[in-house]
Every structure is written in C-alpha cells, then in structure tokens.
N, C-alpha and C positions, 0 to 999 in steps of 0.2 A: 461503590467505585473507589478504587484506591487512589486518594488524592495525595498530591504533595502536601497540601494543607488539609487539615482535618475535614471530614465530610459529614454533614448532618443528614443528607438525604439517606432513607433507608433503602438498601438494596436486598437482593434475593438471598433467602436462606436455602439450605439443602433441600427443603421440601418444594420449592418452586422450581417450574421447568427452567432450563438454561436459556440464555438469550442467544439470538443468532445475528449475524450482520446482514441478514437480507434487507433490513432497513425499512424505513417508511414510504420511500418513493415507489418500490416495486416489491410489495411483500410476498415474494415467491420462495417457497422452501427448496433451495437448490440442494441442500444436504439430503432432503428426503428423496429428491429426484436421482441423486446419485447412488443412494443406498438401495433403490428399488431392484429387486431381482430381475425385472423386465428389461433393464437397460435403458439407454437413453433414445432408442429409436432404431430405425433401419431404412435404407434406401432400396429402391428396386433392384433385383439382382441384375438387370441390364446395365446399371450404373456401377457395378462393382469393378474395381480397378481404374476408375476414373481419377485423373489427376485433379487436385485442388491446390492452389498456390497458397501457402501461409507464409505472410511476409512479417518477420520478426520472431526471433527465437528466445524471447523471454518466456516467463511463466505462462502467460496468456496463449502465446503462439504454440508453446509445446503441449499444453493441455488441450488445446483445440485440435491440434495435429494428432495426438494420441487418441482422442475420442473418435475423429474421423476414420482413422485407420481401424479401429475396432468395428466400424460400421461396413468396412470393405472398400472405402475410398482410399486413394493413394495421395497422402499429402506431400507436397514438396516444399520443404522449409527453406527460406532465405534469411541469412542473418549476417549482418554487416560486421559484427565484432566477435562476440562469443555467446554461447548458449547460456542463458540466464537473465539476461537484460539487467534490471535493477536488483536481482538476486545475484549479487556479485560478492563472491568470497576470495579473499587474496591471502597469501602467506607473506612471511618475511624472509628476505634473502639471507642465507646462512643460518637460519633458525630451524628448530624442529618443525615438522610438517604439522604437528598438533596446534601449533600457534597460528591462528587466523583472524583475519579482520573482516567485518561485514561492512563493506563500502556502501551498500544500499540497505535493503530491508533487513532488520536485525531482530525485531520483536513482533510477536504475533499474539493477538488476544484469543482466548478460547472461543469467542464468538465467531471466530473465522472458521465456521463448520464446514463449509465446502473445501476450503484450503486444507483443513484437518483430514478430510477424506483421502486427499493425495499424499499428505504426509505419512498417514497410516499405510496407504497402499504400497509405498515404496520401502516401508520399514525404517523411516528415521525416528529418532528420539528427540524429545524437547526437554528442556529444563527451565526453571523460573529465570527471568531476566531481572538483573538488579536495577530496577528503576527507583527513583526517589521514594524512600520510606516503604518500599515494598517488603514483604516478609523475607525475601531473599537477599536483602541489602542489610549488611551489618549495621551500617550508620549513614547518615546524610547530613551534609553541612549546606546550609542556606547562607550565601555570603552577599549581602546588599549594602551598598553604599559604605564599604569599608568595615561593616560590622558582621561578624559570623555567629551563627547559631548552630550547635551540635545537636542531632536528634537521632535517636534509635527507634523512636516511635513518634507519631504525630503529636502526642501529649507532651512531648519535650520542647515543642516550639512555644515562643511567645503568645500572649493572648491575641495579639493583632493578627495573627495567622488564622486563629479560630475565628476571629471576627470576619475575615476575608472569605473563609470557607463557608460560613454561614450566609454571607451576602451572595455568594455564587449560588448556593442551594435555593435561597429565596428567589433569586433572579430566575432560575430555571422553572421553578414551580409557578411563579406568578406570570412569567411570560411565555412559557412554552410547555405547560402542562406535563412537566417531566415525568412524574410518578405514574400518571395515567398512561402516557405513550410507553414507557418502559414496561409496564404491566401488560399492555395490549401486544406489544412485540414478543414478550415472554411466552404469552398464552396464544400467540399467532391468531389474534382476533382481527382478521383483515377488515371487516367493516368498521370497527373502532379505530383502527390505525389510520384508514383512509378519511374517516371523519375528522380526526384530529388534525392530520397532516394537511389535508385540503385547506382548511382554515388557516393554518400557520404559513403555507406557502404564499397564499394570497397576501396575507398580513405582513410577511417578513422578507419577501424576496428582494426588496430593495434595501434592506437594513444591513449595516456592517456589524461584525462582531463587537466592536468598540461602541457602536451607537446603541446596540442592544443592551450593553452594560450601563451606558449613560442614561437610558430611558428607565432603568430600574431604580426605584427609590432605595433599594438595598445598596446600590453602588453610588450613592451621591458624593461619596468621599473620593476625591482624586487619589489620595494616598493609598486607598483600598484598591482602586483600579490598577494603580502603578505596581503595587505588590503582587496582585493577581497576574498581571501580565508578565512579571519577572519570575514568579514562582508557579503559578498556574495549577493545573490538575493533572494527575496521571503521571505523564512523562516530564513535566517541567513547565517552564515558562511558555506562554502562548501569545506574547504580545506581537510576534512576527505575523500572526494570524489576524490581528485586530482589523486590517482593512478588507478582509475576506468576508463573503457572505455569512451571516449567522446560520443559515440553513446548513452550511458545511459543518459547523461546529456541533449543531444539534444532531445530526447524523451520527457523529462520533460518540456523543455522550448518551444518546438514547440507547445505543447498541453496545455500550461498554466497550468500545473498540479500544480506548486508552487505559483499560484495566487488565490486571492480572496477566501481564505479557509473559510470553515464554520464548526462549531462543532455540534454534535448531542446533543439535550437538553436531560439531563438525562443520557447520555452516549451511546456510540457506540455499546455496547455489547447487548443492547436492540434489535437491528436488527436481529441477528441471533436467539435470544431467542423468539422474536415475530413470526419470520418465522416458527420456531419449532412448535409453538402452533397454528398457523394460519389454519383456515379451509377455503380452497379456494371455491369460489362460482362456478367456472367451473372446473369440475373434471371428469376424465373417470374411470369407472369400480368401484371406491370406493363410498360408500353411502355419501350423503351430511352430513357434520359435521366431516368428516375425516381429521385428522391433521398428521403431522409426529410424534408428541407425541403419538397419539392414536394408531399408527402402532407399537409401541415398548412397550415391557413389562415394566409395572410400569412407563411408559410414559418417559423413560430415555434411552439414547443411550447404546449400548453395550460397554463393556470395551476395554482397549487398545489391538491392534492387536500385536501378538508376533511372528506369522510366516505367510508367505505367499508362496504358491506353486501352480504349475500347476498340474492337475490330469487328468484322463482319460476324453476324450471327450473335451479337451482343455478348461477345466473349472478352476475356481480360487478357491482354498481351503483356508480358513482363519481359524487360531487358535488364540483365545483371551486369555487375561490374566486369565480368569477363567478356561482355559483348554478346553472350548467349541470349536468344530470344525465343520465348516459349509462350504458348497461348493455352488458356485454360477456361473452362466453362463456369468456374467460380474461384473466387479468391477471398481470403481473410487477411485484412491488414491489422496487425497488432502492434506495430512500432509507434514510437512516440508521434503523435498526429502532426506536429509541426513539420516533420519530415516531408509530409505531402506538399508543403509550401516551399521547401527549401532544397533539400538534398535529392529529391526524385522529380524528375520532370513528368508532370501529369496532365492528362487530358481534362479539361474543364467538365467533360461529359461524364466523369467517373461518378460524380455526386450531384444531386440537386443543388442549386445555388444556396439555398437556405442552410444546407449542411456545410457547404464551403464557408459560409459566414460563421457558423458555429465553431469550425476548425480554427479559423483565423482569430477568433475572439478567446479561444482557450487561454486561461491565464495559468502559468506555471510557477511554482515556488522554487527558489534556489535552495541548495543545501550543500554543506561541506562537512567533512569528518577528517580527523587525523588520528592514527593509532601508533603506539610504540609498543615493542615487546619489552617486557622486563623479567628479571631473574627469578622473581617469586612474588606472591601477593603481600609484599611489605606492608600494605596499608592495614593489615591486621595485627601488626605489632602494636603494643599498648604504650601510650605516653606514661612515663614514670610518675609524673606530677598529678595527672588527672585519671589515669586508668582508661582513657578513652582511645579508640582507634587513632593511629596517628595521621591517617588520611581517610577520607570518606568520598562516597559518591557526592558530587559537588554541583550545586545550582548557584549561579552567580550573575551579577550584571556586569562582570568584566567580559573581556573579548571571548574568553573560552565558552561561557554560558553553561554548558552541560559537559561534565566529566564522569565517565563511567568506568568502573572498576571490574574487570572480567577475570574471574578466578577459575583456575583449572585444577584446584586442590592444593593442600598444603606443601609448601617448598617446591611446587611445580612451576615452571615458567608460566607466566601470565601476560595479559594484555590490558593496557589502558587506552581507552578512547579520550584522548586528552581534550578533545572538543568536538561537539556536534552542534552546528548552528544552521539557522535558516534565513532565507531572504536578505535583508540589509546586513545582518550579522555574517551571512555566508559571503556576501560581496566584499566585506572587509578583508577577507583572507585571499581574495582571488589573484592579486598581483604577486603574491608571496610563494616561494618554493616550499617544498615539504619542510626542509630544515629551518628556513626562515620562520615558518608557521610554528614549528616546534619550539624555537626559542622564545617566541612571544608567549606562547602557551606556558612554558615552564617559568617564565618571569610572572605571569599573572598568578599561577598556582602557588609560586613561592611566596608571593604576598599573603595568601591565605594560610599556607602552611610553612611558615618561616623555619621551623625545626627540621623539615623533611628535605633531604636531598634526593629528589626524584631522579636526576640525571644519572646518579651512580648505579641505579638499578636497571638503567636501559641497556639492552644487549644486542640491539640492531637498529637499522634505519627506519625512519618513520615511513608510513604509507599514508597517502592522502587522496581525497577526491573532492572536486567541486563539480557538482552534476550540471551546473549551468554552462560548464566549460567542456562538457563531454560532447563530441561532435554529433553522436547519434542519439542524444537525449536532450541537450539545450535546457535542462531543468530537471528537477527532481521528481515532481508530481504536479498534477492539476490541482487547483483550488479556485473555485468559482468566486468571482466578484459580485457584489450586488447587481441584481438584474440579469444575471447569467443563467438562471434556472431554465429559461426557454431553450437557450443553447444546448445545455446539458441534456435535456429531454430529447431534443432532435438527435444528438449523437448515440445516446444510450438506446433509443427505440428504433435505430436504423436497421436492426435486424429484422424487422417486421416489414418486408419488402412488398408484400401484396399491395400495399398502399401506394407505392412509388410506381411512376411510369415504367413501362417495360424496358425501356432504354436506360434506366438507372439502376437496374437490379444486378445481382450477381457478384458484387463486391461488398464485404461485410467488414464492419469496424469493431475492434475489440481491443481489450487492454485496459489497465486500470484508470487511465485518464478518460476512458469512455464511460466508466462507471460512475455511480453515485458516491462511492466510497474511495476516491482516489487517494493515493498514498499507502493504501493498504492491499497486500496481496490477494485478499478475498475478492476485491473488485476485479482483479485480473482474471480470477478463475470464473466468477460469475458472468462476465462479458464474454469469455471464451465459450462457455456453454450456451449463451445466447447465440452466438455466431454458429455453433455446431447445429443448433436447432434450425438456424437459418438456412444453412447449406443443405441440410437434410431436407427441408421443406422445398428448397429451390430445385432439387432433383427428383421431387414427387414422393419423397419418403414420409413416414408418419411415426408417431410414437405409439407405444402400447396404451389403449384406453385406460389401463389401470395405473398408468405412470405418465400423465400429461406433462409435456415440456413447457418452458416458459412462454413460447408463442401460442400454445394451445389455450392457455388460460389468460392471455394478455388482456382481453376486453374486460374481464372481471377485476383486474388489478393494475391497469395501465397507470402510469404516473399522471399526477394532476396535469391538466392542460390549461394554462393561463391564456387569456385572450391576447392577440397580437396587435390589435388596434389601440 
C-alpha cells in the first residue's frame, strides 16, 4: 500500500496474484464474468427489441444500457444533465482543449478490474496519478500546524510519521486481520474471505473509524491519531471519514483501492461517452453498427425523469421533463438514490418499505474541488538555495487540505487542483464563488510557499464544484455510518428479486451508492452488471453454464445477514 506515511505492512510482489475490488461483502469475480467468451447471458428471442428504461446516464447507467443492448433489448436512457454523472471532465474557457479538470472521479486503482475492462474496451490510456509520495510524484510537502516537511520518499519524513504508519499497520493487523484478508482476496479464497468478514461485520458494524483507532493500543496517543487524520494513507488525510463506519475503510484498505492510482488520459468522462457511441462487434437482434446513440432520437438521451409509478401488469411508467409518458416492463434506476425522495415523484409501491428506509438513511459525503490552468509545470523549477522543487504536491491542515499538480509535459500548459476537500472541509467553501475560493487558496498556499508566485502562472479562470450543491447529486458519494450495514445490504441485494413480492419487482437499483465500494467507479460497474443480470432474469433469460452471473452464485457468496431484532 503506497501510504502518505511509510507503511510497514508487507504487500504483494510480482509473483502474487493481483488484488481486485470485488471486496469481502460479495466476492464475485466480475472481471472473469466480463472476460468470458460466452458473454453475460441472453434473453428469449421473443423479448428482443423490448424497451427497458435506464434512468441516469452516469457510468453505471451507460454500462447497463450497453450490455442490455448487446443482449438484444432496447435501453431507453434518461439523463437530467450530461452523460457521465460523476465522471465529469471540463475544460477552461479560452485555453487549449488539452487542459482538462476532473470534477468528479479522477484516480482509479488497478484493483478496479471490471472498470478496467471497459477502459480497455474503448481504447483509453491511463497514466500514474500524482498522489502523495507516489512514484509519479516528484515531491510532497506535509504542512501541519505551520511546520512544513519536504519529502521525495517516505524516508524523508520525520520519525513521528513512521511511528504513525506503524501504529496504523498494527491497528489493522490486530483489529481487522489485514494480511489474512488481503491474502484471501488476492487468492480469491471465498470460504476464507467469508469466514473473516462474517466475524468482523458482526463485531464492527457499530464502530466508527475513529473509535476503531481509539480501541487500538497502537493509537493510544492523541497526537498520533491527529497526525493520521490529517496525513492518512494513500491519497492523504482521512479525518473527514472518522465518523463513518470502520467497515467502509476496511473495504478500501483490504482491496488496495487507495493505492497505485492511475488517471485516464484526456479525462474520465470519455469512458461513458465512448460507450454511448460504441458499436459492439457481438450483438443480438440489432444490425451491425448499432450503438446506444443510434437507438435514441437525435442520438441523445431522453430528459430528466420527473415521475415514476407502477401501472397495470406490474409495469413501470416513466414521466419525463418534457411531459412524455412511457411504460416499460422493466427499469434500472442508477441516479443518486436521494433523487427518489426529492426530485422525482414516486409511488410508494415501487420498493418494499425496508428498501425505502435504506434509501432514506443513506449517508452522503460532501466534496469540493477547484482547478486553475497554468502556463507550465513551474513547480519543477529548483530552489537555488535548497535544490528542491519550488512547489510540491501538498497535504496541509489549512483550508486547502490537498493540492495536486497535474503535469502535461515540460513547458506545456498544466493544471493545478488547488484544493480537494471532503465533508466539513467542503462545506467551508460552499458560500464562496470560484474566484473567492481561489483567493483563499492562494493565500494559504502562499504561507507554505512564500517564494512562489502561483498567481503569475495562472492563464485562465478557475473551475470549481461542490457536489453537495449539485441539484442532481446532492453529495459526492455514499459513506455508511455505524449501524448502516443492514441498509446497504438491502440496496445491494435488491437485484435478487425472486425473493420480493411480485408487485415489487421490475425496477432495479444500481450505481456506486448502491455498491459496497461507493466513491469508486468500480462499484458503479459492478452494480450495473448486477442489474443487467436482474433484468435478464426478469425476462426469463439465462447465463451460459460456463459463465454464471452474480445472481446464479448468489446463495454461495451472499453478503453477511445480520439479525434485525
């Protein structure tokens, strides 16, 4: 694990199998499912051409629609804003098109193996992302309580950071069987995964991340806990996650989701956009050359959904923002789940009451970013007195928290993410305009780098986002609070509808906030594939026996079920 602070836990070498993000809750090999030549399954020929509503044009919705189309169904995609969802890449007015900012997802771990399938499918390239102390990062500055430390490797940091790293590793080993679970996931040892995780879910469901640290003898020092919260592991400080369930954090560290990140060259939004236009080579019912775009009028999704209801024959009737009303035998809902409570007028009969409760209790993290374009990667200039980089990837307890330097090559225009923050740190920015935010950020960074005039390098206006203020998102991603495991289980397993009453079937939930790995694009892909299996099964379809889908093996690997009483 590439930690911000040095890490004593031994991780895999080249001889060991790679980890995947299928995770401990539902250890299903989605990457194998996607790679199998038999495909994902088929529906009866009598259902070919049948329309299925796909609500939400983010990555989950586009993946689901793409795979349904390949089966011979006709996905009808509804999108309130733009294709991509939280894969949102924007440019800078007046600047070269090569300069882009990732307002949502911007870094992806190699363990996102199902996501990587689609990245490869559409021919996108990736490159290492400059996280703190990553190999691709020339230097990192950790600035806490007004004191800065410059580091090119973890060994350059003071001893206290190594002490904190050792405390974290001991905490994981003693409290969460880290090495054992990491090894079981790498070897895809499902019985061992389930044995370890079943015990930990029962033990830790009610525990916060911070409480887990406090219960460890290794973290008896408040100073160590404070430094860990501000500097953290992998991508930086994790104190904004301290109130969340420790189970959420364990899913990340077990699967190395916070390690060895890569960015998508040209921007992550290209992935759903290319899938939208892609003409699959293997497709049923539709003529060669069919794409999702070609199945839609004017090659564009239908507008926002304003109403959902059940109608005769247990069908799903959708009203859109243009007033058009269409009825479908099945639908997949991939938009942010709170939309079902606020923006969309819904029948209570859409879901069982326990699922409505789970949707209402979903906890979302806030998140904000601000980017500026600059004339060149000036941070690589050397200070004449110290021979160090004049500016570095920066972690601080100041308002900016995390600053990332995004290099497009020597003397080429570049981009700085002046600030990336979560939760309370994000809310501090909410009332400020983009320019007001930038001024505060430049002041904070000026205190860390008094010799550097960042402003003189800026060549365009800043772009910013606060996801909690985005009307179709209202938050960046789900993060379970203690006691929320049961709610998440209800949402994730909703695709298994044989267990539901007949009048509660036909609409399927998907999206990263339905997954066990929310905040990661991999979760969007996995839940899309679950929903595709659910729709296929709903229409009487089957998978090839040589390539069983997630629903076919559900009873063997179902998530732990905790008692409700």
